[in-house]
N, C-alpha and C positions, 0 to 999 in steps of 0.2 A: 717184539719183545713181550714176554709173558712171565711176570714175576711168579714165584712159587709161594709157599706158605710163609716166607720170611716177610718181615715188615716192609711195606712198600715205601720207597723214598719219594720225596716230592717230585723229583725229576721223572722217575718212572711213572708216577701217577699222572703227571702232566702229559706225558707221552700217551698213556692209555686214553686220557680224555681227548687229546688232540686228534688221535687216530680213530676216535669214535668207538673204541673197543667196549667202553662201558655204557654207551648211549642206549637208552631204552627204559623200560619199566622193571622195577625190582620189588620183591616181596620179602618181608622179614620172615625168617624161618623160626617159628615160635619154639620148636624143639631144640634148636641149637643156640638160641639167644636167651639172655637173662638180664634182669634188672634187680639188683640187691640194694638194700638200704642199711646204713650203719648210723647209730646215734649213741652218744655217751649219756648215760643216765646215772642216777644216784650221785649227783654232784661230780660227774665225770669219772667215777670209779668203775662203772660197769658198762661195757659195750653191749648194746642191743643190736642184733642183726636180724634182717628179715629179707624174704625174697618174694617178689610179685610173681605169682604162678601163671597169670594170664597176660601175655605180652603179644602185641600185634603191630604191624606197621607196613610201610611201603616207601619206595624211593623212586625218583625219576631223574635220569641224567639226560639232558637235552643234547641235541647234535652239536651245539656250541660249547658243551662241557659244563653248563650250569646244573647244579645239583640241588634238589629239594626233596622233602619227604616228611613223614610223621612216624613217631613211635608212640604207642598208647599202652598203658598198663591199666588193668581193672583194679581200682582202689580196693575193692572187696577181696582181691586175691592175695593180699599181704599175708605172709606166713612167717611168724617168728618162732614157731615151735612152742607157743604158749597161747592156748585158746582164749584165756581171759584177756591177755594183752591184745591179741588180734581183734577181739570184739571191741575193745576200747579204741583201738586205732581206726576201726571202720566207723565208729560213732561220730556224732556231730562235734565232739571235742577235738577230733583230728581230721580224718579224710572226709567225713560226712558222706560215705559211699552211697547211701540211699538217694541223696540229692545230687551228688557229683560222682557218677559211676566211674569216670575215667580220669586218669592223670595223663596229659599229653605233652609231647615235645614236638614242635613243628619246626623243622630246619628250613631256613630260607636261604642259606648259603653254606657251602662246604667247599673249601679250596685247599690245595696242597700247601703245606707249611712245615718246613723242617723235615722230620722223619714221619710225618703223618698228615693230618688235616686239621684246619681250623674250622670249627663249626659255629655258626651263628643261628639263632632262632628264638622261639618263644616257648616258655614252659607254663602250662596251665594246671593249677592245683586248686581244688575247691572253688572253681569259677574265677579265680584270680590269675591273670596272665602277666608274666614278667619276662624281660629279655634274659637270655642265657647264652653265654659264649664259652666255649671250652676247646681244648686240644684233644684229639683222639688219635690213637695208633690205627693206621689203615693197612689192611692186608688183602691182597688179591690172591685167593687160594688156587691151587692147581686145577680144581674142577670149575673154576670161574666164579665161585662165590666171593663176595666182598665182605670182609669182617672189619668192624669198628669196635675198638675197646677204649673206654674212657672212665676216669674217675672225676666226678663232678661234685662240688660242694654247694649246698643250697641252704640259705637261712629260712627256716620254716616260718618265721614270723612274717616274712614277705608275702606269704600266702594265707595269712590268717590263722595259722596253726600256733596259737599262743597258750593253750592249756599247759600249765606247768605247776603241778602240786609242789608247794614249798621250794620252788626253784630247782627241782631235782632233774629236770629234763634239759639236755643240751639243746641249744637253738640251731646248731649247724648239723645238717645231715650230709653224709657222704653217700653218693649214689655210684655204684659200679655198673657200668653198662657194657654188655657184651652183645653186640648186634650182628647177626649174620644175615646178609641179604642174598637172595638167589633169584634167578630169572623165573617168571611164572611159566 
């Protein structure tokens, strides 16, 4: 059974894991993958969006179907199409990119769930690590690549990102993750 580019069901994914089709090492394709950030600013009236231009990662699927891996984004690669804002986001007020060059998510468990996967792991921003669990759509593409798509909500204060001039910056960030893994 080889699913196409349609979203993979939990039953199909369990079959692929059980039959060892996905076992082995995987590498994140940085050209096909993206991590974007959305935040409401100006008292929730203006949406600020940005994209991290430097994304990397890997995954491992063991013979018994256990999945783990890491996705990293270079904090300095944030691009909101506003140089002044980007410089401020890279500063010690926010990502502190000079001292904390990477934002990482380390998955310690991915299991079939409904029409996708349940992902558990740890998110590290500015040297602070917190648990993060979310649902992702999983797709096994015709060429064998595995795609995960998720929308994740993170409270920036949990990671020490508390700069907020006159209360204008929203505390919840929405991350959209489009991760494409391929065999090395």
